[in-house]
N, CA, C and O atoms as a MOPAC input file, in Angstrom:
PM7 MOZYME 1SCF
protein

 N      0.85300 1    -1.17000 1     0.00000 1
 C      0.00000 1     0.00000 1     0.00000 1
 C      0.89600 1     1.23000 1     0.00000 1
 O      1.92900 1     1.26100 1     0.67000 1
 N      0.49300 1     2.23000 1    -0.75300 1
 C      1.29500 1     3.45300 1    -0.82900 1
 C      0.78100 1     4.49000 1     0.17800 1
 O     -0.32900 1     4.38200 1     0.69800 1
 N      1.60800 1     5.47600 1     0.42900 1
 C      1.20400 1     6.55700 1     1.33400 1
 C      0.01700 1     7.31100 1     0.74100 1
 O     -0.86100 1     7.75400 1     1.48200 1
 N     -0.02300 1     7.46200 1    -0.57900 1
 C     -1.13800 1     8.15800 1    -1.22500 1
 C     -2.45800 1     7.43800 1    -0.95800 1
 O     -3.48800 1     8.08600 1    -0.77400 1
 N     -2.43900 1     6.10900 1    -0.93500 1
 C     -3.65000 1     5.33700 1    -0.64000 1
 C     -4.08400 1     5.53100 1     0.81200 1
 O     -5.27800 1     5.59600 1     1.10400 1
 N     -3.12500 1     5.62300 1     1.70700 1
 C     -3.44400 1     5.85000 1     3.12000 1
 C     -3.96800 1     7.26900 1     3.30900 1
 O     -4.97100 1     7.47200 1     3.99400 1
 N     -3.30700 1     8.24500 1     2.71500 1
 C     -3.71600 1     9.64600 1     2.83100 1
 C     -5.14100 1     9.82700 1     2.30200 1
 O     -5.89700 1    10.64200 1     2.83100 1
 N     -5.51100 1     9.07800 1     1.26800 1
 C     -6.85800 1     9.18100 1     0.69800 1
 C     -7.94100 1     8.75200 1     1.69500 1
 O     -9.10500 1     9.11800 1     1.53000 1
 N     -7.57700 1     7.98800 1     2.71800 1
 C     -8.52600 1     7.52900 1     3.73600 1
 C     -8.64200 1     8.49200 1     4.91600 1
 O     -9.42700 1     8.25300 1     5.83300 1
 N     -7.87700 1     9.56300 1     4.90100 1
 C     -7.81000 1    10.48800 1     6.03200 1
 C     -8.51300 1    11.80200 1     5.73200 1
 O     -8.74600 1    12.13900 1     4.57100 1
 N     -8.85200 1    12.54200 1     6.78400 1
 C     -9.50000 1    13.85200 1     6.66500 1
 C     -8.51800 1    14.95400 1     7.04300 1
 O     -7.57700 1    14.74000 1     7.80700 1
 N     -8.76100 1    16.13100 1     6.49300 1
 C     -7.95600 1    17.30000 1     6.85100 1
 C     -6.51000 1    17.19400 1     6.42700 1
 O     -5.62000 1    17.67600 1     7.12700 1
 N     -6.26300 1    16.57000 1     5.28900 1
 C     -4.88900 1    16.31400 1     4.84200 1
 C     -4.25800 1    17.58200 1     4.27200 1
 O     -4.86400 1    18.30800 1     3.48400 1
 N     -3.00800 1    17.82300 1     4.70400 1
 C     -2.19400 1    18.90300 1     4.15000 1
 C     -0.84100 1    18.32300 1     3.79000 1
 O     -0.21500 1    17.64000 1     4.60100 1
 N     -0.39300 1    18.59200 1     2.58100 1
 C      0.92700 1    18.12500 1     2.17200 1
 C      1.98200 1    19.03700 1     2.78400 1
 O      1.85100 1    20.26100 1     2.76300 1
 N      3.03400 1    18.42200 1     3.33200 1
 C      4.11200 1    19.18900 1     3.98300 1
 C      5.39000 1    19.17200 1     3.17400 1
 O      6.36000 1    19.84500 1     3.52000 1
 N      5.39200 1    18.42000 1     2.12000 1
 C      6.58600 1    18.27000 1     1.30000 1
 C      6.48800 1    16.94800 1     0.56400 1
 O      5.49200 1    16.23400 1     0.68300 1
 N      7.51000 1    16.62900 1    -0.18600 1
 C      7.49700 1    15.38500 1    -0.94400 1
 C      7.41900 1    14.17900 1     0.00400 1
 O      8.31700 1    13.95500 1     0.81500 1
 N      6.33400 1    13.41200 1    -0.11400 1
 C      6.17300 1    12.21100 1     0.70200 1
 C      5.84500 1    12.47000 1     2.15900 1
 O      6.02500 1    11.58400 1     2.99500 1
 N      5.35900 1    13.68400 1     2.48800 1
 C      5.04900 1    14.02900 1     3.87000 1
 C      3.71500 1    14.76900 1     3.93600 1
 O      3.45200 1    15.67700 1     3.14800 1
 N      2.87300 1    14.35800 1     4.90100 1
 C      1.55700 1    14.96500 1     5.07800 1
 C      1.24200 1    15.10100 1     6.55800 1
 O      1.84800 1    14.45000 1     7.40800 1
 N      0.27700 1    15.96500 1     6.84200 1
 C     -0.35900 1    16.06600 1     8.15700 1
 C     -1.84600 1    15.85200 1     7.91900 1
 O     -2.38000 1    16.27800 1     6.89500 1
 N     -2.52300 1    15.19100 1     8.86500 1
 C     -3.95900 1    14.94200 1     8.75000 1
 C     -4.55000 1    14.82300 1    10.14400 1
 O     -3.82800 1    14.70800 1    11.13400 1
 N     -5.88200 1    14.85200 1    10.20700 1
 C     -6.55500 1    14.59600 1    11.47700 1
 C     -6.44500 1    13.10600 1    11.76300 1
 O     -6.69300 1    12.28000 1    10.88500 1
 N     -6.07900 1    12.77100 1    12.97100 1
 C     -5.89900 1    11.37300 1    13.35900 1
 C     -7.26700 1    10.69800 1    13.47900 1
 O     -8.14800 1    11.20500 1    14.17400 1
 N     -7.45100 1     9.55900 1    12.80600 1
 C     -8.73300 1     8.86300 1    12.87900 1
 C     -8.90000 1     8.03300 1    14.15000 1
 O     -9.98500 1     7.51000 1    14.40300 1
 N     -7.84500 1     7.90500 1    14.94800 1
 C     -7.90500 1     7.06400 1    16.14600 1
 C     -8.39900 1     7.82700 1    17.37900 1
 O     -8.64300 1     7.22500 1    18.42500 1
 N     -8.54300 1     9.12900 1    17.25900 1
 C     -9.10200 1     9.91000 1    18.36000 1
 C     -9.85000 1    11.10300 1    17.76100 1
 O     -9.69800 1    11.40800 1    16.57800 1
 N    -10.64900 1    11.76900 1    18.58000 1
 C    -11.39200 1    12.93500 1    18.11100 1
 C    -10.40000 1    14.07100 1    17.91800 1
 O     -9.92900 1    14.67400 1    18.88200 1
 N    -10.09500 1    14.34800 1    16.67500 1
 C     -9.02600 1    15.28300 1    16.33500 1
 C     -9.61800 1    16.49000 1    15.61700 1
 O    -10.18600 1    16.34800 1    14.53400 1
 N     -9.49100 1    17.66500 1    16.20200 1
 C    -10.04000 1    18.87500 1    15.58000 1
 C     -9.05200 1    19.51800 1    14.60800 1
 O     -9.44500 1    20.10700 1    13.60200 1
 N     -7.77900 1    19.39500 1    14.92200 1
 C     -6.75600 1    19.92700 1    14.02200 1
 C     -5.75300 1    18.81800 1    13.75500 1
 O     -5.56600 1    17.93700 1    14.59400 1
 N     -5.11100 1    18.85000 1    12.60500 1
 C     -4.21000 1    17.75800 1    12.23500 1
 C     -3.11500 1    17.48600 1    13.27400 1
 O     -2.33400 1    18.37100 1    13.62300 1
 N     -3.08200 1    16.24500 1    13.75500 1
 C     -2.03800 1    15.84100 1    14.69600 1
 C     -1.32500 1    14.58200 1    14.22500 1
 O     -0.42700 1    14.08300 1    14.90400 1
 N     -1.72100 1    14.06400 1    13.05900 1
 C     -1.12500 1    12.83900 1    12.52100 1
 C     -0.14400 1    13.18400 1    11.42000 1
 O     -0.50100 1    13.81500 1    10.42400 1
 N      1.09800 1    12.76200 1    11.61100 1
 C      2.13300 1    12.94600 1    10.60500 1
 C      2.27400 1    11.65000 1     9.81500 1
 O      2.36700 1    10.56700 1    10.39400 1
 N      2.28900 1    11.76800 1     8.49000 1
 C      2.45400 1    10.61600 1     7.60400 1
 C      3.68100 1    10.89800 1     6.74500 1
 O      3.82300 1    11.98400 1     6.18300 1
 N      4.56100 1     9.91400 1     6.65100 1
 C      5.77100 1    10.08000 1     5.84100 1
 C      6.07400 1     8.78300 1     5.13700 1
 O      6.03000 1     7.71600 1     5.74900 1
 N      6.38100 1     8.86000 1     3.86100 1
 C      6.77500 1     7.67900 1     3.09900 1
 C      8.27600 1     7.74100 1     2.85500 1
 O      8.78500 1     8.69700 1     2.27100 1
 N      8.98200 1     6.69600 1     3.31600 1
 C     10.43000 1     6.63100 1     3.13200 1
 C     10.75500 1     6.17200 1     1.71800 1
 O      9.88100 1     5.68700 1     0.99900 1
 N     12.00800 1     6.32500 1     1.32400 1
 C     12.43600 1     5.94600 1    -0.02000 1
 C     12.20400 1     4.46500 1    -0.32100 1
 O     11.97900 1     4.09600 1    -1.47400 1
 N     12.25800 1     3.60900 1     0.71600 1
 C     12.06300 1     2.17000 1     0.48400 1
 C     10.58100 1     1.76900 1     0.46400 1
 O     10.26300 1     0.59000 1     0.31000 1
 N      9.66700 1     2.75500 1     0.62200 1
 C      8.24100 1     2.46500 1     0.59900 1
 C      7.62300 1     2.28500 1     1.97000 1
 O      6.40400 1     2.15200 1     2.08100 1
 N      8.43300 1     2.27700 1     3.01700 1
 C      7.90700 1     2.18100 1     4.37400 1
 C      7.13800 1     3.45400 1     4.69700 1
 O      7.57500 1     4.55200 1     4.35400 1
 N      5.98900 1     3.30700 1     5.36000 1
 C      5.16100 1     4.44800 1     5.72000 1
 C      5.21000 1     4.62600 1     7.23200 1
 O      4.90900 1     3.70000 1     7.98500 1
 N      5.59100 1     5.81800 1     7.66600 1
 C      5.66500 1     6.12900 1     9.08700 1
 C      4.43100 1     6.94000 1     9.48400 1
 O      4.06000 1     7.89800 1     8.80700 1
 N      3.80400 1     6.54200 1    10.59000 1
 C      2.67200 1     7.26200 1    11.14800 1
 C      3.04700 1     7.71700 1    12.55000 1
 O      3.52300 1     6.92000 1    13.35900 1
 N      2.83300 1     8.99800 1    12.84100 1
 C      3.09300 1     9.49100 1    14.19400 1
 C      1.97600 1    10.44200 1    14.58700 1
 O      1.78400 1    11.48000 1    13.95500 1
 N      1.24800 1    10.08800 1    15.62200 1
 C      0.19900 1    10.95200 1    16.16400 1
 C      0.79000 1    11.71600 1    17.34200 1
 O      1.31300 1    11.11200 1    18.27900 1
 N      0.70900 1    13.02700 1    17.29800 1
 C      1.25100 1    13.85400 1    18.37300 1
 C      0.38900 1    13.79400 1    19.63100 1
 O      0.78400 1    14.30200 1    20.68000 1
 N     -0.79700 1    13.17000 1    19.52900 1
 C     -1.62000 1    12.91700 1    20.71400 1
 C     -1.31000 1    11.52600 1    21.27700 1
 O     -1.97200 1    11.07200 1    22.21100 1
 N     -0.31400 1    10.85800 1    20.71600 1
 C      0.22600 1     9.57700 1    21.17100 1
 C     -0.65900 1     8.36000 1    20.87000 1
 O     -0.57800 1     7.35600 1    21.57700 1
 N     -1.49300 1     8.43500 1    19.84300 1
 C     -2.21100 1     7.23700 1    19.40200 1
 C     -1.19200 1     6.26100 1    18.81800 1
 O     -0.19700 1     6.67200 1    18.22000 1
 N     -1.44500 1     4.99100 1    18.99300 1
 C     -0.55100 1     3.96700 1    18.46800 1
 C     -0.77500 1     3.77300 1    16.97300 1
 O     -1.91000 1     3.86100 1    16.50600 1
 N      0.29000 1     3.51000 1    16.21400 1
 C      0.11600 1     3.24000 1    14.78000 1
 C     -0.88000 1     2.10500 1    14.51100 1
 O     -1.64000 1     2.17000 1    13.54400 1
 N     -0.88200 1     1.08300 1    15.34300 1
 C     -1.83000 1    -0.01500 1    15.16400 1
 C     -3.26500 1     0.48700 1    15.28400 1
 O     -4.12200 1     0.07500 1    14.50300 1
 N     -3.54400 1     1.36400 1    16.24100 1
 C     -4.88500 1     1.93100 1    16.40000 1
 C     -5.26300 1     2.79200 1    15.19800 1
 O     -6.41700 1     2.78900 1    14.77100 1
 N     -4.30500 1     3.52200 1    14.65600 1
 C     -4.55200 1     4.35300 1    13.47800 1
 C     -4.88100 1     3.45800 1    12.28500 1
 O     -5.82000 1     3.73300 1    11.53900 1
 N     -4.10800 1     2.39000 1    12.10800 1
 C     -4.36000 1     1.44800 1    11.01300 1
 C     -5.76100 1     0.85500 1    11.12300 1
 O     -6.49200 1     0.79300 1    10.13400 1
 N     -6.12900 1     0.42600 1    12.30800 1
 C     -7.45500 1    -0.16000 1    12.51400 1
 C     -8.54900 1     0.85100 1    12.20500 1
 O     -9.58400 1     0.49000 1    11.64400 1
 N     -8.33100 1     2.11700 1    12.56500 1
 C     -9.34400 1     3.14900 1    12.34700 1
 C     -9.59200 1     3.42200 1    10.86100 1
 O    -10.68900 1     3.83200 1    10.48100 1
 N     -8.57900 1     3.19700 1    10.02300 1
 C     -8.76000 1     3.43900 1     8.58200 1
 C     -8.92000 1     2.14400 1     7.79300 1
 O     -8.96300 1     2.15700 1     6.56300 1
 N     -9.00900 1     1.02200 1     8.51500 1
 C     -9.31400 1    -0.24800 1     7.86000 1
 C     -8.17100 1    -0.89600 1     7.10800 1
 O     -8.38200 1    -1.54100 1     6.08100 1
 N     -6.95100 1    -0.72500 1     7.61900 1
 C     -5.80600 1    -1.40100 1     7.00600 1
 C     -5.08800 1    -2.23300 1     8.06500 1
 O     -5.32800 1    -2.07400 1     9.26200 1
 N     -4.21600 1    -3.11200 1     7.61500 1
 C     -3.39400 1    -3.90500 1     8.50700 1
 C     -2.08800 1    -3.15400 1     8.78300 1
 O     -1.62700 1    -2.37400 1     7.94900 1
 N     -1.50000 1    -3.39200 1     9.95000 1
 C     -0.22800 1    -2.76300 1    10.30200 1
 C      0.83400 1    -3.09900 1     9.26100 1
 O      1.67100 1    -2.26200 1     8.92200 1
 N      0.79100 1    -4.33500 1     8.75600 1
 C      1.79400 1    -4.76200 1     7.76800 1
 C      1.69800 1    -3.97000 1     6.46400 1
 O      2.64900 1    -3.95600 1     5.68300 1
 N      0.54700 1    -3.30200 1     6.21400 1
 C      0.38600 1    -2.49600 1     5.01200 1
 C      1.31500 1    -1.28500 1     5.00200 1
 O      1.50300 1    -0.65900 1     3.95800 1
 N      1.89400 1    -0.95000 1     6.14900 1
 C      2.81700 1     0.18700 1     6.23600 1
 C      4.21000 1    -0.15600 1     5.71700 1
 O      5.06500 1     0.72200 1     5.59500 1
 N      4.43600 1    -1.42500 1     5.41300 1
 C      5.76400 1    -1.87600 1     5.00800 1
 C      5.70200 1    -2.54300 1     3.64200 1
 O      4.72500 1    -3.22500 1     3.33300 1
 N      6.74600 1    -2.35500 1     2.80900 1
 C      6.78500 1    -3.06000 1     1.52600 1
 C      6.78700 1    -4.57100 1     1.76800 1
 O      7.37700 1    -5.04700 1     2.73800 1
 N      6.13500 1    -5.31200 1     0.89800 1
 C      5.99600 1    -6.76700 1     1.06300 1
 C      7.34600 1    -7.46200 1     1.20900 1
 O      7.45200 1    -8.44000 1     1.94900 1
 N      8.37100 1    -6.98300 1     0.52600 1
 C      9.67700 1    -7.64700 1     0.60300 1
 C     10.41800 1    -7.35600 1     1.90400 1
 O     11.49200 1    -7.91000 1     2.14000 1
 N      9.85000 1    -6.48000 1     2.76000 1
 C     10.46800 1    -6.17900 1     4.05300 1
 C      9.87000 1    -6.99700 1     5.19500 1
 O     10.35600 1    -6.93100 1     6.32400 1
 N      8.83400 1    -7.75700 1     4.91300 1
 C      8.13200 1    -8.49200 1     5.96100 1
 C      8.58100 1    -9.94700 1     5.94500 1
 O      8.60500 1   -10.59300 1     4.89700 1
 N      8.93400 1   -10.44700 1     7.11200 1
 C      9.25700 1   -11.86200 1     7.24100 1
 C      8.80000 1   -12.33300 1     8.60900 1
 O      8.67300 1   -11.53500 1     9.53700 1
 N      8.56100 1   -13.59400 1     8.72900 1
 C      8.13400 1   -14.17600 1     9.98800 1
 C      9.32900 1   -14.24800 1    10.93900 1
 O     10.44500 1   -14.55400 1    10.52000 1
 N      9.09200 1   -13.96900 1    12.19800 1
 C     10.13200 1   -14.02700 1    13.21500 1
 C      9.64800 1   -14.96500 1    14.31200 1
 O      8.54800 1   -14.80000 1    14.83900 1
 N     10.46900 1   -15.94100 1    14.64800 1
 C     10.04900 1   -16.82500 1    15.74000 1
 C     10.47600 1   -16.22400 1    17.07500 1
 O     11.17700 1   -15.21300 1    17.11300 1
 N     10.05200 1   -16.84600 1    18.15800 1
 C     10.29700 1   -16.29300 1    19.49500 1
 C     11.77300 1   -16.08100 1    19.80000 1
 O     12.12900 1   -15.14200 1    20.51200 1
 N     12.63400 1   -16.94100 1    19.27100 1
 C     14.06400 1   -16.79500 1    19.56400 1
 C     14.64700 1   -15.54600 1    18.91700 1
 O     15.64000 1   -15.00500 1    19.40300 1
 N     14.03800 1   -15.08000 1    17.82000 1
 C     14.54200 1   -13.90900 1    17.11400 1
 C     13.85000 1   -12.62100 1    17.53700 1
 O     14.28200 1   -11.53200 1    17.15700 1
 N     12.77400 1   -12.73500 1    18.32500 1
 C     11.97600 1   -11.56400 1    18.65400 1
 C     12.84300 1   -10.49700 1    19.32100 1
 O     13.56300 1   -10.79100 1    20.27500 1
 N     12.77700 1    -9.26200 1    18.82500 1
 C     13.59800 1    -8.20900 1    19.41700 1
 C     13.16800 1    -7.89900 1    20.83900 1
 O     11.99100 1    -8.01300 1    21.18200 1
 N     14.10900 1    -7.51700 1    21.64700 1
 C     13.85300 1    -7.13500 1    23.03400 1
 C     14.03900 1    -5.63100 1    23.15200 1
 O     14.82300 1    -5.03300 1    22.41600 1
 N     13.32100 1    -5.03300 1    24.07100 1
 C     13.50800 1    -3.60800 1    24.32800 1
 C     14.82000 1    -3.39000 1    25.04800 1
 O     15.22900 1    -4.20200 1    25.87900 1
 N     15.48200 1    -2.28500 1    24.72600 1
 C     16.65500 1    -1.93500 1    25.51100 1
 C     16.16000 1    -1.45700 1    26.87400 1
 O     14.99200 1    -1.09900 1    27.02800 1
 N     17.03600 1    -1.45500 1    27.83600 1
 C     16.65900 1    -1.01600 1    29.17500 1
 C     16.19400 1     0.44100 1    29.15700 1
 O     15.21400 1     0.78900 1    29.81600 1
 N     16.88800 1     1.28500 1    28.41100 1
 C     16.51800 1     2.70400 1    28.33000 1
 C     15.13200 1     2.85700 1    27.71100 1
 O     14.29300 1     3.58200 1    28.24500 1
 N     14.88200 1     2.17400 1    26.57500 1
 C     13.57400 1     2.27000 1    25.91900 1
 C     12.46500 1     1.78400 1    26.84600 1
 O     11.39200 1     2.38400 1    26.90900 1
 N     12.72600 1     0.70600 1    27.55600 1
 C     11.72600 1     0.15800 1    28.47300 1
 C     11.43500 1     1.13300 1    29.60900 1
 O     10.27700 1     1.33700 1    29.97300 1
 N     12.48100 1     1.73500 1    30.16900 1
 C     12.28000 1     2.67600 1    31.27500 1
 C     11.53200 1     3.92700 1    30.83300 1
 O     10.67600 1     4.42600 1    31.56400 1
 N     11.84200 1     4.43200 1    29.65700 1
 C     11.13900 1     5.60900 1    29.13500 1
 C      9.65800 1     5.28100 1    28.94000 1
 O      8.79100 1     6.05000 1    29.35700 1
 N      9.36900 1     4.14300 1    28.30800 1
 C      7.97700 1     3.74500 1    28.07000 1
 C      7.24600 1     3.50500 1    29.38800 1
 O      6.11000 1     3.94600 1    29.56100 1
 N      7.89300 1     2.81400 1    30.30500 1
 C      7.26900 1     2.55000 1    31.60300 1
 C      7.01400 1     3.84400 1    32.37400 1
 O      5.96800 1     3.99000 1    33.00700 1
 N      7.94800 1     4.77000 1    32.32700 1
 C      7.77600 1     6.05000 1    32.99900 1
 C      6.54100 1     6.78300 1    32.47200 1
 O      5.75800 1     7.32000 1    33.25500 1
 N      6.36500 1     6.80600 1    31.15800 1
 C      5.20200 1     7.47600 1    30.56500 1
 C      3.89800 1     6.82100 1    30.99700 1
 O      2.93400 1     7.50600 1    31.34000 1
 N      3.87500 1     5.49200 1    30.97900 1
 C      2.64000 1     4.78700 1    31.32700 1
 C      2.32900 1     4.89600 1    32.82100 1
 O      1.16400 1     4.98500 1    33.20800 1
 N      3.35200 1     4.89000 1    33.64800 1
 C      3.14300 1     5.05000 1    35.08900 1
 C      2.64900 1     6.47100 1    35.38900 1
 O      1.83800 1     6.66500 1    36.29500 1
 N      3.12800 1     7.45100 1    34.64200 1
 C      2.65300 1     8.82700 1    34.81400 1
 C      1.16200 1     8.91700 1    34.50100 1
 O      0.42000 1     9.59700 1    35.21000 1
 N      0.72300 1     8.24200 1    33.45800 1
 C     -0.71300 1     8.21700 1    33.12500 1
 C     -1.49900 1     7.65400 1    34.30000 1
 O     -2.49600 1     8.23700 1    34.72800 1
 N     -1.04000 1     6.50800 1    34.82200 1
 C     -1.73500 1     5.88100 1    35.95100 1
 C     -1.73800 1     6.81200 1    37.17000 1
 O     -2.73500 1     6.89200 1    37.88700 1
 N     -0.63200 1     7.50900 1    37.40000 1
 C     -0.55400 1     8.41800 1    38.55200 1
 C     -1.52100 1     9.59300 1    38.40400 1
 O     -2.15100 1     9.99400 1    39.38200 1
 N     -1.64600 1    10.14600 1    37.20700 1
 C     -2.58000 1    11.25900 1    36.99000 1
 C     -4.01800 1    10.81300 1    37.22900 1
 O     -4.80200 1    11.53600 1    37.84400 1
 N     -4.36100 1     9.63000 1    36.74600 1
 C     -5.72500 1     9.13000 1    36.93900 1
 C     -5.95600 1     8.81800 1    38.42100 1
 O     -7.03100 1     9.09800 1    38.95200 1
 N     -4.96100 1     8.24600 1    39.08300 1
 C     -5.08300 1     7.97200 1    40.51700 1
 C     -5.25300 1     9.26600 1    41.31200 1
 O     -6.03300 1     9.31000 1    42.26300 1
 N     -4.53300 1    10.31500 1    40.93000 1
 C     -4.67000 1    11.60500 1    41.61300 1
 C     -6.08700 1    12.15100 1    41.45900 1
 O     -6.65000 1    12.70700 1    42.40200 1
 N     -6.66200 1    11.99000 1    40.26300 1
 C     -8.04900 1    12.41400 1    40.06200 1
 C     -8.99200 1    11.62100 1    40.96500 1
 O     -9.93900 1    12.17700 1    41.52100 1
 N     -8.73100 1    10.33800 1    41.10800 1
 C     -9.57300 1     9.50400 1    41.96600 1
 C     -9.46900 1     9.94900 1    43.42300 1
 O    -10.48000 1    10.02500 1    44.12200 1
 N     -8.25700 1    10.24100 1    43.88000 1
 C     -8.04300 1    10.68300 1    45.26100 1
 C     -8.78500 1    11.99400 1    45.52100 1
 O     -9.31500 1    12.20800 1    46.61100 1
 N     -8.81900 1    12.86300 1    44.52100 1
 C     -9.50800 1    14.15100 1    44.64000 1
 C    -11.01200 1    14.02100 1    44.38000 1
 O    -11.71800 1    15.02700 1    44.30900 1
 N    -11.49600 1    12.79500 1    44.23800 1
 C    -12.92400 1    12.50200 1    44.01800 1
 C    -13.46500 1    13.12800 1    42.73800 1
 O    -14.63500 1    13.50100 1    42.65600 1
 N    -12.58100 1    13.23500 1    41.73300 1
 C    -13.02600 1    13.71800 1    40.42900 1
 C    -13.62000 1    12.53700 1    39.65700 1
 O    -13.24100 1    11.38600 1    39.87000 1
 N    -14.53000 1    12.83600 1    38.78300 1
 C    -15.16000 1    11.79000 1    37.97800 1
 C    -14.15500 1    11.23400 1    36.97900 1
 O    -13.47400 1    11.98100 1    36.27600 1
 N    -14.07600 1     9.91900 1    36.93000 1
 C    -13.21100 1     9.24500 1    35.96500 1
 C    -14.12000 1     8.76800 1    34.84100 1
 O    -14.96000 1     7.89100 1    35.04300 1
 N    -13.94900 1     9.35400 1    33.64200 1
 C    -14.83100 1     8.98300 1    32.53700 1
 C    -14.29900 1     7.74900 1    31.81000 1
 O    -13.22100 1     7.24200 1    32.11800 1
 N    -15.07500 1     7.28500 1    30.84500 1
 C    -14.71700 1     6.06700 1    30.12600 1
 C    -13.38100 1     6.20900 1    29.39800 1
 O    -12.61100 1     5.25200 1    29.31700 1
 N    -13.10900 1     7.39400 1    28.87100 1
 C    -11.83700 1     7.62100 1    28.18400 1
 C    -10.65500 1     7.42800 1    29.14600 1
 O     -9.63500 1     6.84900 1    28.77300 1
 N    -10.80200 1     7.91900 1    30.39100 1
 C     -9.74800 1     7.72800 1    31.39400 1
 C     -9.55900 1     6.24900 1    31.72200 1
 O     -8.43000 1     5.76800 1    31.81000 1
 N    -10.67600 1     5.52600 1    31.90300 1
 C    -10.57300 1     4.09500 1    32.19700 1
 C     -9.91500 1     3.35000 1    31.04200 1
 O     -9.09700 1     2.45600 1    31.25400 1
 N    -10.28100 1     3.72700 1    29.81600 1
 C     -9.67000 1     3.08300 1    28.64300 1
 C     -8.17500 1     3.36700 1    28.59200 1
 O     -7.38000 1     2.48500 1    28.26700 1
 N     -7.79100 1     4.61500 1    28.91700 1
 C     -6.36300 1     4.95800 1    28.88400 1
 C     -5.60600 1     4.22800 1    29.97500 1
 O     -4.45900 1     3.82800 1    29.77300 1
 N     -6.23900 1     4.04600 1    31.13900 1
 C     -5.61400 1     3.28600 1    32.21600 1
 C     -5.42000 1     1.83300 1    31.79600 1
 O     -4.38300 1     1.23500 1    32.08300 1
 N     -6.41200 1     1.26800 1    31.11800 1
 C     -6.29100 1    -0.10500 1    30.61400 1
 C     -5.17500 1    -0.19400 1    29.57900 1
 O     -4.44500 1    -1.18400 1    29.54000 1
 N     -5.03900 1     0.82600 1    28.74400 1
 C     -3.95700 1     0.85800 1    27.75700 1
 C     -2.60100 1     0.91400 1    28.44700 1
 O     -1.66400 1     0.23200 1    28.03400 1
 N     -2.49300 1     1.72200 1    29.49400 1
 C     -1.24300 1     1.80300 1    30.25400 1
 C     -0.88700 1     0.44100 1    30.84500 1
 O      0.26800 1     0.01700 1    30.79500 1
 N     -1.87600 1    -0.23300 1    31.40000 1
 C     -1.64200 1    -1.55800 1    31.96900 1
 C     -1.14800 1    -2.52600 1    30.89000 1
 O     -0.19600 1    -3.27700 1    31.10400 1
 N     -1.81400 1    -2.49600 1    29.71900 1
 C     -1.41600 1    -3.39400 1    28.62900 1
 C      0.00800 1    -3.09100 1    28.15100 1
 O      0.79200 1    -4.00900 1    27.90500 1
 N      0.33500 1    -1.81600 1    28.02300 1
 C      1.67500 1    -1.44800 1    27.54700 1
 C      2.75100 1    -1.84700 1    28.54900 1
 O      3.82000 1    -2.31000 1    28.15300 1
 N      2.48700 1    -1.67900 1    29.81900 1
 C      3.44800 1    -2.09600 1    30.84100 1
 C      3.63000 1    -3.61100 1    30.79300 1
 O      4.75600 1    -4.10200 1    30.87400 1
 N      2.54400 1    -4.34700 1    30.66400 1
 C      2.62500 1    -5.81100 1    30.56600 1
 C      3.37400 1    -6.23400 1    29.31500 1
 O      4.19100 1    -7.15400 1    29.36100 1
 N      3.10000 1    -5.56100 1    28.18000 1
 C      3.78800 1    -5.88400 1    26.92500 1
 C      5.28300 1    -5.61100 1    27.04000 1
 O      6.10000 1    -6.40000 1    26.56700 1
 N      5.63900 1    -4.49200 1    27.67000 1
 C      7.05900 1    -4.16700 1    27.83400 1
 C      7.74600 1    -5.23000 1    28.67900 1
 O      8.85600 1    -5.66400 1    28.37200 1
 N      7.08600 1    -5.63400 1    29.72500 1
 C      7.65600 1    -6.68000 1    30.58700 1
 C      7.85800 1    -7.97000 1    29.80400 1
 O      8.88900 1    -8.62800 1    29.93900 1
 N      6.87400 1    -8.33200 1    28.98500 1
 C      6.97800 1    -9.56200 1    28.19500 1
 C      8.10100 1    -9.47700 1    27.15700 1
 O      8.75900 1   -10.47800 1    26.87400 1
 N      8.32100 1    -8.29300 1    26.59400 1
 C      9.39900 1    -8.13100 1    25.61600 1
 C     10.77200 1    -8.17400 1    26.26900 1
 O     11.73000 1    -8.67400 1    25.68000 1
 N     10.86600 1    -7.65300 1    27.47800 1
 C     12.15400 1    -7.60000 1    28.16000 1
 C     12.57500 1    -8.98100 1    28.64000 1
 O     13.72600 1    -9.37400 1    28.45400 1
 N     11.67200 1    -9.71100 1    29.24600 1
 C     12.02800 1   -11.00200 1    29.84300 1
 C     10.87700 1   -11.99700 1    29.70800 1
 O     10.24400 1   -12.33200 1    30.70900 1
 N     10.58900 1   -12.48000 1    28.49400 1
 C      9.43500 1   -13.36000 1    28.31700 1
 C      9.55500 1   -14.68200 1    29.05500 1
 O      8.54100 1   -15.22500 1    29.49300 1
 N     10.74300 1   -15.21000 1    29.20600 1
 C     10.90500 1   -16.50900 1    29.86600 1
 C     10.53100 1   -16.43500 1    31.34300 1
 O     10.01600 1   -17.40600 1    31.89700 1
 N     10.77700 1   -15.31900 1    31.97300 1
 C     10.48800 1   -15.16800 1    33.39800 1
 C      8.99100 1   -15.09400 1    33.68500 1
 O      8.55800 1   -15.32500 1    34.81300 1
 N      8.19600 1   -14.76700 1    32.64900 1
 C      6.74800 1   -14.64900 1    32.85800 1
 C      6.04600 1   -15.98400 1    32.84500 1
 O      4.87400 1   -16.05300 1    33.21300 1
 N      6.70500 1   -17.04000 1    32.44100 1
 C      6.07400 1   -18.35000 1    32.31900 1
 C      6.13800 1   -19.13600 1    33.61200 1
 O      6.43600 1   -20.33000 1    33.58300 1
 N      5.87800 1   -18.52900 1    34.70700 1
 C      5.94100 1   -19.20100 1    36.00800 1
 C      4.71500 1   -20.01300 1    36.26000 1
 O      4.59900 1   -20.64700 1    37.30900 1

């Protein structure tokens, strides 16, 4: 799939240069463009939402598979022994961000503020991301 095909599925598209666009992110209620789309020379398509939506969520919102972001000749099956692991720095940065989300929601709860469905969903996402990071760092230790 080309970047032009992906851009055609988006709203509020503005071209920023050759192979680069901004659009409203379909994975969240976006009033102004926060999704950056870029096509690399090898055909790989990069998606970055400045509101921190995951590329997988963006793909699902526009009805494509995550693998559609990559040229077919770049995709290969990887077994568990080859699966990449997060570096310690990457894991700590990701964990810090997700723990901050949980702390903000917990602070709202302590202050007896209403926690809406979006907050609960984000808390569930934080939990999933922390669990995923743990599984990537040390999958063998989780099989207790």
